[in-house]
N, C-alpha and C positions, 0 to 999 in steps of 0.2 A: 775396278769392275770387269767381271768377265765377259767374254763376248756374247751378246744376246743370241737367243735361238734363232734359227731361220724362220721357223713358223712356230707360233704360240698357240697351243690347242686350247679350246674352251675359254675364251675371254670374258664372254658374257657369263659363263657359268660360274666364273672366279667373282665377278662384280655383283651379280644377282643370283646366287645359289638356290634361292627359293622359286625361281621361275626358269623353266626348263627353255632353251634356245627357241624351239619350235612355238612355245606359247607367248614367249617375249615378241616374236615376230608377228604371230596372229592376233595378239591381244593388246600389245603394249606399244609397240614401234610401228608407226612414228607418232601416234596421237595422245599417248596416256603418260602421265607423269609417274616416275618409279624412282623411290629412293631405299636403299638398303645400308644397313651399318653392318661391319664385321670386322674381324682383326686384320691389319695390314699384312700379316703373314700370308693370308690368302691369295694376295697379289704377287707372291712369289718375289723376285729380285726387285720389282718396281717398288714395292712396299717396304723393302729393307735397303735399298741402295742410299749409301752414306752421302752421296753427292747431293740430296736433297736437304741434308742439313745445314748447307752453306750457301745460303741466298745471293750473297755477293759474289761468290764464286760463280754460281749459276748465271748472273749477269754477265759476268766477263765471257761466258761461251756464245751469248747471244749475237747474231749479225748485227752490225751496226745500225741497219736501217728498219731494225725488226723490234725495238723496244718501245714500249707504250707506257706512259704513267698516268694514273688517275689522280689529277690534282684537286684539293678541296681549295676552292676559292674563296676569298673574303666574303662573297656575296651569299655563301651557304651552297653553291652549287659544286658539283664534282665533274670535271671535264677531263677529257683525254688530250695529251700532247705527245709527240714524237721526240724522243731525245737520244743522245749518244749514251754510250755505257758508263762512262764516269758520272754524268749527270743523273743517271738513273739510281746509281749506286748512292749517291748523295740525298737523292729525294726519299728513296727507301729508309735510309736511315733518319730521314725527317718524318717518317710516318705515313708515306705515300705508297700506295699499292702500284707494283710494276707487273706488266704483262710482257713476257718474252713470246713474240709471235713467231710461229715457224719452229716450235720446239723440236718437232719431229725431224728437222732438217739438221739439227746440231746435236742431239742427244739419241744415239742408235737404240737404246732399251725404248724410249717413247716411240720410235719409228716402228719398232716391232709391234708394239701394242696397236699403234693406229693400222697397221696392215692387217692384224687379226681382227680388229673390229670391223674393218673394211669388207674382209671376206665373210665373217659371219653375218653382218646386217646388208651387205650387197649395195652399199651407197657408192657414189662416184667420188673418186679420190680428187682433193683439191690441193692447191698450192697453199701453204701455210695452214694444215688443217688441224694444228694442236697449238694451244696457248698455255704457257706454263705461267700460272699466277702467284706472286709472291706478295703477300700482304702482312704489313706490321700490325699490331693492335689499333682498332679503330674501324671507322666506316671504310669498306673497301672500294666495292663496285656499286655505282649508284642504279637506282631503280631504270630498268630498260628491258626491251625484249630484242631476240634474236630473229634473224630472218632464215634460219636453219636449225636443225634440231642439234643439241648439244649433251654430251655425256661427260659428266664431271668424276673424277678420281681424286678423292682427298687424300693426302699423304702425310701433313704435318700439321700440329695444331688444331685449333676449334674455330669454327666460323659459322655464324648464324646465317641461315638462308631465309628469306621471304619469298614465296612463289604464288604466283595467282594466275589463273586463266584470264584471257584477254575478251573483253565482251565486246569489244569494237571491232575486232578482225579476226578471222579465224586463217591461219596458214599464210601469213604474210610472207612475201619474198625480199624483204627488206628487214634491217634493224632499226630500232628507233630509241633514242636516249633523251628523254625530256629535258636533260640539262644542258644538251649540246645545242649550238645554232642550227636551226632547221632539223634539228633530231638526228644529225649525222656526227659521229665521232670520227678520228682520224683512222681507226681501222677500215672505215666503211666508205671514204671519200671516193676511192678508185671505183669507178663504174657510176657513182651517183651523179644525175643530171636533173631531169624533171623531177621535182618532188611534189608535184601538185596532187597526185594521189594521196600521199602520205599526209599532205596537208589538210586534206578534206575530211580528216577524222577529228573528233573531240576527244583528245587523249586526256586520261586523268592526270593531276598533278601528284599524287601520292598513291603508295601501294594500296589495292582495294581492300576492304575490311575482311574479306573472305580469304586473305592470303594464307597460304600453308605455311608454318614455320618449323624448321627442322634445323639442328645443329649437328653440322657435318664434323666428324673427327677421323683420326688416322684409319683408313680401310673403308670410309664410307664411300658409296657410289651414289650417283643421281643421275636420271635421265630427265631433261626438260624438252617437251616438244616446242618447235618454233612457235614465235608468237606469244609465248607465256610471260607475263611480268615477273622479274626477279630482282633482288637487290641483296647485297651481302654486307656483314659486320664481322670482323675478325676479333674474336676474344684474346687471341695471343698470336704470336707470329704464325703464319699459316702458309702452306705450299699445296697447290692443287694444280691438277692438269684438267684443261677443257678440250675435248675432242669434238670437232665439228662432224657430226655423222648425219648430214643432212640427205634425205632421199629427195631426189629431183622431182619438181613438180611436172604434172602433165605439160602445162604451158611451156616450160623451158624444154622439154623433151621434144615436143612437136615444133615448136619454133627452131630449135637447132636442126632438126631432120628436115624440116621444109627449107631452111636456109642453104643446108648443103644441096637439097635437090635443085633449086631455083638456080644457084650460081652456075649450074652445068647447063642452063638454057640461056642462049645469047640474048633474046628478047628481054630477060629479067636483068640482064647487066647494061642495057642500053642506057646511057645517060637519060635524064628526066628533069630538064630545067624548068622547074614548074614556076618559078618567080620571074618570068620574062614578060615580054610585051603579050598584050591579049591573044594575038593569033598563035604564039608559041605556046602560051598556057593551054590554049584549047586543043592543040595538036598533042600535048603531054596528056591531058586529061583523057582524050579519046584512047591513047596508048594504054593509060593505066586500066581504063575500064575493059579493054580487050584483055589484059593480062589477069585482071581480077576475075574475068568471066571463066578463065580457066581453073582458077583455086578449086573449085569443087570437084573437079576430075582428079587434082593431085592430092586431094583430101580423103579420097575414097579408102576404105580400110585395105583393099588390096594392094593400093599404092603405099599406104603408110606402112605397111608391114615390112617392106623392103627397106624402109628409111629408119625403122625404130629398131635394129639389131642391136643388142644388148652386148657387152663384151662376153667373149666365150668364156664359160665357166663350167667347172666340173666338180663332181663329188666322188671320194673314194667308194668303190664298191667293197661292201661286207665281205670279210673273208680272203681278201687280196694280200698276199706277202711279198716281201721285196727281198732281193740280196744283191750284192755286186761282188763278180770275180774279177780279181786282178788282170791288168791288161797281159796281153800274149802276143807278141813279145812285149815287153815293159816298154811303156810310153805310147804305144800304137792304138790298140782298141780295147774297150772295157765290154765286159757282158753284163747286162741288166736281166737278172733273172727274175721272173714273176712266177707267181703260182696263185692259181684260182681254183679253188676245189682240188680234185686231184690231177688238175693240169698243169704241166709246168713248161714254160717258154723261156727262151733266152734271146735277148735283142742286143745286137751288136751296136754300140755307140762309140764315137770317136773323141768324146769328152767323159771326164769322169762323172760318172751319175750318182754318186754318193749323197751329193746336196738334194738332188731330186729325191732319193729313196727317204731322207729325213723328213720332207715335206709330206710325201705319200703317206708315211708311217704314221705320223702323229696328226694329220688333217682331220678336224672334226667338222668342219663347215665346208663353204664354199672354196674352191681353189681355182683363182683365176689364170687364164693364159700368162698374163704378165708375171705372176708369181713364178710359174715355171721357167719363164724367159730369164728371170732376175737370177735364178740359181743355176743357170746353164748360159752365163755370159758369153763362153768361148764358142757356143753353137750358133749358127745362122737361124733367123726367124724361120726359113722354111724348114730347117732341120728339126727345130723344135715342135713345130707343128706337125710335121711327119711322125715325130715320136708320139705326141700326144694321140694322134689318129690311131697308131699301132696299140697304145694302151687302151682306148676305147674299144678296139676291135677284138682285143683280148679280155675284155671285161674287167680291167683293172680300175677304170675310172668311167663315169658315166656324165654325158652333159646335163647340166641343170639349167633350165629355161624353157622357152616355148615348145622346143622339140624333146625335151628331156622331162625328167621326173619333177614333180614340185618338192619344193623344200620340206 
């Protein structure tokens, strides 16, 4: 397999060619179900890569602690177990679905697609944000819903999906598997503690009668909003990728921002031993009341505006052109030549800017500061930011966000 491109242009356009990216963002993401079939060739190398023809070899590529198998139990339930690679291969051959978590960490081509989707949709990166599902014929993944939006790219075989809106809850921030003890699968154990909120719902025991049924084939793409029930059955051996494309909730954004602010205030770091003698509890309660009285001030829009800064992101300006002049003398400095309209400027840089030119030349969506850092690893963070500021000043790229143009 050839080296994947540094930046994949038009990922959403390839997956959902009938919906322009701006409409997908305005009308479908993150709350509307979207499914579209098409030839796998539209996916480029992802649809044609021969490595996806060999499930057992794919299992060998997984990290040892990142393999989950969906076991069909004698009681009729399907539950998740974490296994090593040899066990996963044996269970796959015995007819059980294998999920390689963190496929983006072991397959560069998948990582390129994950980065492209992240740029175009603007969601926050996660560890293990892509799962590679390998399903032999038969029931694959049982009925459940996810606590994040997911985008599925089907690569091999045919799989029937049942999908239904969740009438019990909208926009959950947790996953739920009715077949699992307490509804928690091994993928979601980390961070799961108090499940009283989840237990307060009367969850259905089977897929709703209103479920949409669709058979995914090679080249099919599916976007599932968080909280929607789904279950799958493989008609033959299938391979698919599930990208976590979760937009962060207002709750998580505000809590994270508020936590960062409160950690900087000594009074909020003070120990609060609430479960002590009555006199001690009274002192702590008085202390907490005083702190809570300060929260309205910290939650004022002007205060939150400084807390909720999004990662710096940019968009290429139309008409900008780029070229690289070789270093003079060799090995010293390069000239990044940019042209906007009839204006031509040369920027001296001390690292080869050709990877930067590649990204700027093909970018069709959002470019994050981290993308530019990644292609200029020999340059310091300060150097990358200075170069970004210069490109903005010259009208080569423009900020995207509160102070920049809307998408």
